[in-house]
C-alpha positions in Angstrom: 0.0 0.0 0.0 1.7 3.2 -1.1 1.1 6.7 0.4 1.5 9.9 -1.5 4.9 11.3 -0.6 7.4 12.5 -3.1 9.7 10.1 -4.8 12.3 10.9 -2.1 10.9 12.7 0.9 13.0 15.6 2.0 13.9 15.8 5.7 11.1 17.1 7.8 12.8 19.5 10.2 10.1 19.6 12.8 10.7 15.9 13.3 14.4 16.4 13.7 13.8 19.1 16.2 11.3 17.0 18.1 13.7 14.1 18.2 16.4 16.4 19.5 14.0 17.6 22.2 13.3 14.0 23.2 17.0 13.0 23.3 17.8 16.1 25.4 15.0 15.2 27.9 16.2 11.6 28.0 19.7 12.7 28.8 18.6 15.0 31.6 16.7 12.1 33.2 19.6 9.8 32.8 21.9 12.2 34.5 19.8 12.7 37.6 19.3 8.9 37.7 23.1 8.5 37.5 22.5 6.4 34.4 20.6 3.8 36.4 23.0 3.8 39.3 20.7 5.0 42.0 23.3 5.9 44.6 23.3 9.5 45.8 25.1 11.5 48.5 23.2 13.0 51.4 22.0 16.6 50.7 24.4 19.2 52.3 21.5 21.3 53.6 17.7 21.5 53.8 17.7 23.9 50.9 19.7 21.5 48.7 17.4 18.7 49.8 14.4 20.7 48.6 16.2 21.6 45.4 17.0 18.0 44.7 13.5 17.0 45.3 12.0 19.8 43.2 14.3 19.0 40.2 13.7 15.3 40.5 9.9 15.5 40.6 9.7 18.2 37.9 11.8 16.3 35.4 10.0 13.0 36.1 6.6 14.7 35.8 7.5 16.3 32.5 9.7 13.7 30.8 9.6 10.3 32.5 7.9 7.8 30.1 7.1 10.7 27.8 10.5 11.5 26.2 11.0 7.8 25.5 7.5 7.7 24.0 8.3 10.6 21.6 11.5 8.8 20.6 9.5 5.6 19.9 6.8 7.5 18.0 9.5 9.0 15.7 11.1 5.6 15.2 7.9 4.4 13.6 7.6 7.6 11.6 11.2 7.2 10.3 10.5 3.6 9.3 7.6 4.8 7.1 9.7 7.5 5.5 12.4 4.9 4.6 9.9 2.3 3.5 7.9 4.7 1.4 11.0 6.2 -0.3 12.1 2.7 -1.4 8.5 1.8 -2.5 8.5 4.8 -4.8 11.6 3.3 -6.4 9.8 0.0 -6.8 11.9 -1.7 -4.0 10.7 -3.6 -1.0 12.4 -2.3 2.1 11.3 -5.0 4.5 14.4 -7.3 4.3 16.7 -4.3 4.4 15.0 -3.0 7.5 15.4 -6.4 9.2 19.1 -6.1 8.5 19.0 -2.6 9.8 17.4 -3.8 13.0 20.1 -6.5 13.4 22.7 -3.7 13.1 20.7 -1.7 15.7 20.9 -4.7 18.0 24.7 -4.6 17.7 24.8 -0.9 18.3 22.5 -1.3 21.3 24.8 -3.9 22.8 27.7 -1.5 22.4 25.6 1.2 24.2 24.5 -1.3 26.8 28.2 -2.0 27.7 28.3 1.4 29.2 24.6 2.0 30.2 22.5 -0.7 31.8 19.3 0.9 30.6 19.7 0.8 26.9 16.6 0.9 24.7 18.1 0.3 21.3 18.2 -3.5 21.8 14.5 -3.3 22.8 13.8 -1.3 19.6 15.7 -3.8 17.5 13.4 -6.6 18.8 10.1 -4.8 18.6 10.9 -3.1 15.3 10.1 -6.4 13.6 6.4 -5.5 14.2 6.7 -2.7 11.7 7.8 -5.2 9.0 4.8 -7.4 9.8 2.1 -4.7 9.6 3.6 -2.2 7.0 1.2 -3.4 4.3 -1.9 -3.3 6.5 -4.6 -0.7 6.0 -4.6 2.4 8.2 -7.6 1.2 10.0 -6.0 -2.2 10.8 -2.8 -0.6 12.0 -4.8 1.9 14.2 -6.8 -1.0 15.8 -3.6 -2.9 16.4 -1.9 0.1 18.0 -4.9 0.7 20.3 -5.0 -2.9 21.4 -1.3 -2.9 22.1 -1.6 0.4 24.1 -4.4 -1.3 26.2 -1.7 -3.7 27.5 -3.6 -7.0 26.9 -1.1 -9.0 28.9 -1.4 -6.7 32.0 -5.2 -6.8 31.7 -5.0 -10.5 31.6 -2.9 -10.5 34.8 -5.4 -8.1 36.4 -8.5 -10.3 35.7 -6.7 -13.5 36.7 -5.8 -12.0 40.0 -9.3 -10.7 40.5 -10.7 -14.2 39.9 -8.1 -15.8 42.1 -7.8 -13.7 45.3 -5.1 -15.9 46.8 -2.8 -15.5 43.8 0.6 -14.1 44.6 2.7 -13.3 41.5 6.4 -14.1 41.6 8.8 -11.2 42.1 10.2 -9.8 38.9 13.2 -11.7 37.6 14.7 -8.3 36.6 15.4 -7.7 40.2 17.9 -10.6 40.4 19.9 -9.2 37.4 19.7 -5.7 38.9 21.2 -6.9 42.2 24.0 -8.8 40.3 24.7 -5.7 38.1 24.9 -3.0 40.8 28.2 -3.9 42.5 30.1 -3.7 39.2 28.9 -0.1 38.6 30.8 1.2 41.6 34.1 -0.8 41.3 37.0 0.3 39.1 37.4 -2.7 36.8 36.1 -1.4 33.4 36.0 -4.8 31.7 34.2 -6.5 34.6 31.6 -3.7 34.4 31.2 -4.2 30.6 30.8 -8.0 31.0 28.2 -7.4 33.7 26.3 -4.8 31.8 26.2 -6.9 28.6 24.6 -9.8 30.4 22.9 -8.8 33.6 22.5 -5.2 32.5 20.7 -6.1 29.3 18.6 -8.8 30.9 17.6 -6.3 33.7 16.6 -3.7 31.1 14.6 -6.1 28.8 12.9 -8.0 31.7 12.0 -4.7 33.4 10.5 -3.5 30.1 8.6 -6.7 29.7 7.3 -6.6 33.3 6.2 -3.0 33.1 4.4 -3.1 29.7 7.1 -1.4 27.6 7.1 -4.1 24.9 3.4 -3.5 24.1 3.6 0.3 24.6 6.7 0.6 22.4 5.1 -1.5 19.6 2.0 0.7 19.8 4.0 3.9 19.5 5.9 2.5 16.5 2.5 1.9 14.8 1.2 5.3 15.7 4.4 6.9 14.3 4.0 4.9 11.1 0.4 6.2 10.8 1.5 9.8 11.3 3.9 9.3 8.4 1.2 7.8 6.2 -1.1 10.7 7.0 1.7 13.3 6.5 0.7 15.0 9.7 4.2 16.5 10.1 4.1 17.8 6.6 2.5 21.2 5.9 1.6 21.6 9.6 -0.8 24.5 9.0 -3.0 22.2 7.0 -3.2 19.8 10.0 -3.8 22.4 12.6 -7.2 21.0 13.5 -5.7 17.5 14.1 -2.9 18.9 16.3 -5.4 21.1 18.3 -7.6 18.1 18.9 -4.5 16.1 19.9 -3.6 18.8 22.4 -7.1 19.1 23.9 -7.9 15.4 24.1 -4.5 14.6 25.5 -4.9 17.2 28.2 -8.4 16.2 29.1 -7.4 12.5 29.3 -4.2 13.2 31.3 -5.7 15.0 34.2 -8.0 12.2 35.4 -5.5 9.5 34.6 -2.9 11.4 36.7 -5.2 11.4 39.7 -6.4 7.9 39.1 -2.7 6.7 39.2 -2.2 8.4 42.5 -5.4 6.9 43.9 -4.9 3.3 42.7 -3.3 2.0 45.9 -6.4 3.0 47.8 -8.8 1.8 45.2 -7.1 -1.6 44.7 -5.5 -3.0 47.9 -4.7 -6.3 46.3 -1.1 -5.9 45.0 -1.5 -8.7 42.4 -4.3 -6.6 40.8 -2.7 -3.2 41.5 0.6 -3.8 39.7 -0.9 -4.7 36.3 -3.6 -2.0 36.5 -1.0 0.6 37.4 0.9 -0.4 34.3 -2.2 0.0 32.1 -3.2 3.4 33.6 0.4 4.7 33.5 0.7 3.6 29.9 -2.3 5.8 28.9 -1.3 8.6 31.2 2.2 8.9 29.7 0.7 8.5 26.2 -1.7 11.4 26.9 1.0 13.7 28.2 3.2 12.8 25.2 0.4 13.9 22.9 0.3 17.2 24.8 4.1 17.7 24.5 4.1 16.8 20.8 1.2 19.0 19.9 2.6 22.0 21.9 6.0 21.5 20.1 4.2 21.5 16.8 2.4 24.8 17.6 5.5 26.4 19.0 7.4 25.4 15.9 5.0 27.5 13.8 5.4 30.6 16.0 7.9 33.1 14.8 9.0 34.0 18.4 9.9 30.4 19.3 10.7 28.8 15.9 14.3 30.0 15.9 15.0 28.5 19.3 13.4 25.1 18.4 15.1 25.1 15.0 18.4 25.1 16.9 17.5 21.5 18.0 17.4 20.3 14.4 21.2 19.3 14.2 20.8 17.7 17.6 17.9 15.6 16.3 19.7 14.7 13.1 22.5 13.2 15.2 20.2 11.6 17.8 22.0 8.2 17.6 25.4 9.8 18.1 24.1 11.9 21.0 22.3 8.9 22.6 25.5 6.8 22.4 27.9 9.4 23.5 25.8 10.5 26.5 26.0 6.8 27.7 29.8 6.7 27.3 30.4 10.1 29.0 27.7 9.6 31.6 29.0 6.2 32.7 32.6 7.7 32.9 31.3 10.6 35.1 29.3 8.5 37.5 30.5 4.9 37.5 33.4 3.5 39.5 35.7 2.9 36.5 35.8 6.6 35.7 35.4 9.7 37.9 33.1 7.8 40.3 31.0 10.9 41.1 27.8 8.9 41.9 28.4 9.5 45.6 29.5 13.1 45.2 26.9 14.7 42.8 23.3 15.0 44.1 20.3 15.5 41.9 20.8 19.3 41.4 24.5 18.9 40.5 23.7 16.0 38.2 21.1 18.0 36.5 23.8 20.7 35.9 26.1 18.0 34.4 23.2 17.0 32.1 22.7 20.6 31.0 26.4 21.1 30.3 26.6 17.8 28.4 23.6 18.9 26.3 25.2 22.3 25.5 28.5 20.6 24.5 26.7 18.0 22.3 24.6 20.7 20.7 27.6 22.7 19.8 29.4 19.7 18.4 26.3 18.8 16.3 26.1 22.3 14.8 29.9 22.2 14.0 29.9 18.6 12.6 26.9 19.1 10.3 28.5 22.1 8.7 31.2 19.7 7.4 29.3 16.4 7.0 25.9 15.3 6.0 25.3 12.9 8.9 26.6 12.2 12.4 29.4 9.7 12.7 27.2 6.9 14.1 24.3 7.7 11.8 26.7 7.6 8.8 28.1 4.3 9.9 24.7 2.8 10.4 23.5 4.0 7.0 26.6 2.6 5.2 26.3 -0.7 7.0 22.6 -0.8 6.1 23.4 -0.6 2.4 26.6 -2.6 2.4 24.8 -5.3 0.5 23.3 -3.1 -2.2 21.1 -4.6 -4.9 
């Protein structure tokens, strides 16, 4: 099924800027989390304790589960652009994309060697869904995306626990791998840390994602992103103003009750076996709703003269999102983990946020400089060349 884009779609800058915004938000969260090494020094004063708490809660409210969702949405969008460009040339991109996903798996393992919270391996696994549904109708894809967002596995767990009051679910296996992984993050042996991260770190990340609905949610977001590409909703934004306004309003209306329902769930559902899966379902929709608000607001601000120039500055950062995602893991692990500067027990949330801001500024400057000389970032270029190494 072909959709009417040009023979080769030009880059859509609002998408690059939005991707840059998502990667920036992800990096700020990773820094205050010490790249999944949750070990922090005691606050030096009551004021700093309040600052730490305020920054932590603000960033988590704004970006936790939402920045990743934007990144996932745009992954599906990018697949459609690539698939459609090849379709216009009479080529089937599906096998090429599977090879591209295999390469992403390798890239994700490289990233996971430094950061035990990598999402690229997860993307390389779930991305297969795009190959399976790319020829479906828009209606069928939309229905599949909604079903996946409903978290059918978690709903099944909820109803099973409801019908079996004595049921006690086993503790998440991800906890075992987390406990094995943590000691290596603080010790100075780099290669021991890498070995631990590549096994226990990746299993921790993937099993946590499975246990908290990220597999289904990510697949859903991939499909929604593909639909956005099909409908050309990021192209000629003024023509789709009604859609984005509805997205903003409906997202905001849905988010408010979902936010308060999430906070009230422990009182409404005392049975933990029922509470945990229902919390995953509600949180999935809550984060999706707020993501819609963020994306719609970004689209409207992009069209405003007063804010367009600022947001346009994120375009190079978004074009080099893979490079930025990988290098933040390398630098972040060196800053916080034991093999490097070991600042996990020195920098509190406020200071770590400052490190994140500084790292973003440095990366942003590097992206602007690099793209004046080259068409793509170093990792983006390598991924593209490897994708087409077996050209037909």
